[in-house]
C-alpha positions as CSV (number, residue, x, y, z in Angstrom):
1,M,-14.2,-0.9,-10.1
2,I,-12.3,-2.0,-7.1
3,R,-9.6,0.7,-7.2
4,N,-12.4,3.4,-6.7
5,A,-13.9,1.2,-3.7
6,I,-10.4,1.0,-2.1
7,R,-10.1,4.7,-2.5
8,T,-13.3,5.4,-1.0
9,E,-12.7,3.1,1.9
10,I,-9.3,5.1,2.6
11,E,-11.3,8.5,2.1
12,K,-13.5,7.4,5.0
13,I,-10.6,7.6,7.4
14,D,-10.5,10.7,9.7
15,P,-6.8,11.0,10.5
16,L,-5.3,11.0,14.0
17,D,-2.7,13.5,13.2
18,E,-0.6,14.9,10.7
19,L,1.6,12.0,10.0
20,E,-1.7,9.9,9.2
21,R,-3.2,12.9,7.2
22,Q,0.1,12.9,5.0
23,T,-0.1,9.1,4.9
24,K,-3.4,9.1,3.6
25,Q,-2.7,11.6,0.9
26,D,0.5,9.7,-0.1
27,I,-1.7,6.6,-0.5
28,L,-4.5,8.2,-2.4
29,A,-1.9,9.4,-4.8
30,W,-0.3,6.0,-5.0
31,I,-3.9,4.7,-5.9
32,D,-4.5,7.4,-8.3
33,S,-1.1,6.5,-10.1
34,G,-2.7,3.4,-11.6
35,I,0.0,1.1,-10.3
36,E,-0.9,-2.5,-8.9
37,L,-2.2,-2.2,-5.4
38,C,-2.3,-6.0,-4.6
39,R,0.4,-8.5,-3.9
40,L,0.8,-10.7,-7.0
41,E,3.7,-12.8,-5.9
42,K,5.0,-13.9,-2.7
43,P,6.9,-12.3,-0.8
44,A,6.8,-9.0,-2.3
45,T,5.9,-8.4,-5.6
46,P,5.2,-5.6,-6.1
47,N,7.1,-4.0,-3.7
48,K,4.4,-1.9,-2.2
49,H,1.1,-3.7,-1.7
50,L,-2.4,-3.6,0.4
51,V,-2.9,-5.4,3.6
52,S,-5.9,-5.6,5.7
53,Y,-5.3,-5.8,9.6
54,F,-7.9,-6.5,11.9
55,A,-7.8,-6.4,15.7
56,L,-10.5,-8.7,17.7
57,V,-11.6,-6.2,20.4
58,D,-13.3,-7.0,23.7
59,D,-13.8,-4.0,25.5
60,D,-10.3,-2.8,26.7
61,Y,-8.8,-5.9,25.2
62,L,-7.2,-6.9,22.1
63,L,-6.3,-10.2,20.5
64,L,-2.7,-10.1,18.9
65,V,-0.7,-12.8,17.3
66,D,3.1,-13.6,17.6
67,H,3.5,-13.5,13.9
68,I,6.2,-16.2,13.1
69,N,7.5,-14.3,9.5
70,A,7.2,-10.6,11.1
71,Q,8.8,-11.8,14.5
72,L,6.2,-9.2,16.2
73,W,2.9,-9.2,17.9
74,L,0.4,-8.1,15.3
75,P,-3.1,-7.9,14.8
76,T,-4.5,-10.6,12.5
77,G,-4.5,-9.8,8.9
78,G,-3.6,-10.6,5.3
79,H,-2.8,-9.4,2.0
80,V,-5.7,-8.1,-0.3
81,E,-6.3,-10.1,-3.2
82,P,-6.7,-8.7,-6.6
83,D,-10.4,-7.7,-7.2
84,E,-10.9,-8.0,-3.4
85,H,-12.4,-5.2,-0.9
86,P,-10.2,-4.8,2.3
87,Q,-13.2,-5.7,4.1
88,A,-13.7,-8.8,2.4
89,T,-9.9,-9.3,2.9
90,A,-10.5,-9.1,6.9
91,L,-13.3,-11.4,6.8
92,R,-11.5,-13.9,4.8
93,E,-8.4,-13.9,6.8
94,L,-10.4,-14.1,9.9
95,K,-11.8,-17.3,8.9
96,E,-8.6,-18.6,7.7
97,E,-6.5,-17.6,10.6
98,L,-9.0,-18.0,13.5
99,S,-11.7,-20.1,12.1
100,V,-14.4,-17.9,12.9
101,E,-17.0,-15.3,11.1
102,G,-16.7,-11.8,12.1
103,E,-18.3,-8.8,12.8
104,F,-16.9,-5.2,12.2
105,L,-17.2,-2.9,15.3
106,Y,-17.0,-0.1,12.9
107,Q,-17.8,-0.1,9.0
108,A,-14.7,2.0,7.9
109,P,-11.1,1.5,9.0
110,I,-9.7,3.0,12.0
111,L,-6.1,3.8,10.7
112,V,-4.2,3.7,7.7
113,T,-0.5,3.2,7.5
114,S,2.3,2.6,5.2
115,T,5.1,0.8,6.9
116,P,8.4,-1.0,5.8
117,T,8.3,-4.7,6.8
118,V,10.7,-6.4,9.1
119,G,11.4,-10.1,10.1
120,K,11.8,-12.7,7.7
121,T,10.4,-11.2,4.7
122,A,11.5,-7.8,5.4
123,G,12.2,-5.1,2.7
124,H,8.9,-4.2,1.1
125,I,6.0,-1.7,2.0
126,D,2.7,-2.8,3.5
127,V,-0.1,0.0,3.2
128,S,-2.3,-1.4,5.7
129,L,-5.9,-0.6,6.5
130,W,-6.7,-1.3,10.4
131,Y,-10.2,-2.6,11.1
132,A,-11.7,-3.4,14.5
133,I,-13.9,-6.8,14.8
134,K,-16.0,-7.7,17.8
135,G,-13.9,-10.1,19.8
136,D,-14.7,-12.6,22.6
137,R,-12.3,-13.1,25.4
138,N,-13.9,-16.1,26.8
139,K,-13.9,-18.0,23.3
140,K,-11.1,-20.2,22.7
141,Y,-10.0,-19.3,19.3
142,Q,-8.1,-22.2,16.9
143,F,-5.3,-20.4,15.3
144,D,-3.1,-21.1,12.1
145,Q,0.0,-22.7,13.7
146,S,1.9,-22.2,10.4
147,E,1.4,-18.5,10.7
148,F,1.5,-17.7,14.4
149,Y,3.5,-19.1,17.6
150,K,0.6,-18.0,19.6
151,I,-2.2,-15.7,20.1
152,Q,-2.8,-13.6,23.3
153,W,-5.2,-11.1,24.6
154,F,-3.7,-8.0,25.9
155,H,-5.5,-5.1,27.8
156,K,-5.1,-1.7,25.7
157,D,-2.7,-0.2,28.6
158,D,-0.4,-3.4,28.6
159,L,0.4,-4.0,24.9
160,P,3.9,-5.5,23.8
161,L,4.7,-2.3,22.1
162,E,8.6,-3.1,22.2
163,R,8.0,-6.2,19.8
164,A,5.0,-5.0,17.9
165,D,4.2,-3.3,14.7
166,P,5.4,0.5,15.1
167,E,2.0,1.8,14.5
168,L,0.0,-0.3,17.0
169,H,-0.1,2.3,19.5
170,R,-1.7,4.6,16.9
171,F,-4.1,2.2,16.3
172,V,-5.0,1.9,19.9
173,A,-5.1,5.7,20.2
174,K,-7.7,6.1,17.7
175,L,-9.9,2.9,18.6
176,Y,-10.1,4.2,22.4
177,R,-10.3,8.0,21.6
């Protein structure tokens, strides 16, 4: 059953700190409640749903997208579909958004967050599993211009944190620890 697979995916995560430990416990309780986990209707039904983020990583660099709806620099990603594993979501979205196949750097997600959305579709909660995928700064990626203004590689010490997902710094801290 996919709910158990999602729960197992979250259980694999070693929390960075007390905030992530509590977030992880809250999300596991949410999963165990039996409530719908996936978005069924755009933009936000149900109001809390699963997302898979994935950052393309090349040594000390991450590829971020300037997201039109969120109005933030984000890793690429997307909503987990019903009966879809979050890893499959990451690979599907990678193909849709950047037109490439992917290879995970780690088999488990690096971070789990529960964050209120902002921007044009503000007002719901994204429960996000953050993955790292092998990237290549020398490759020219084609991107979905209906979703992103642009894409850009950033050094891990020079991320646009003032206009980024509020948890990006925590993902980077875990990725490079």
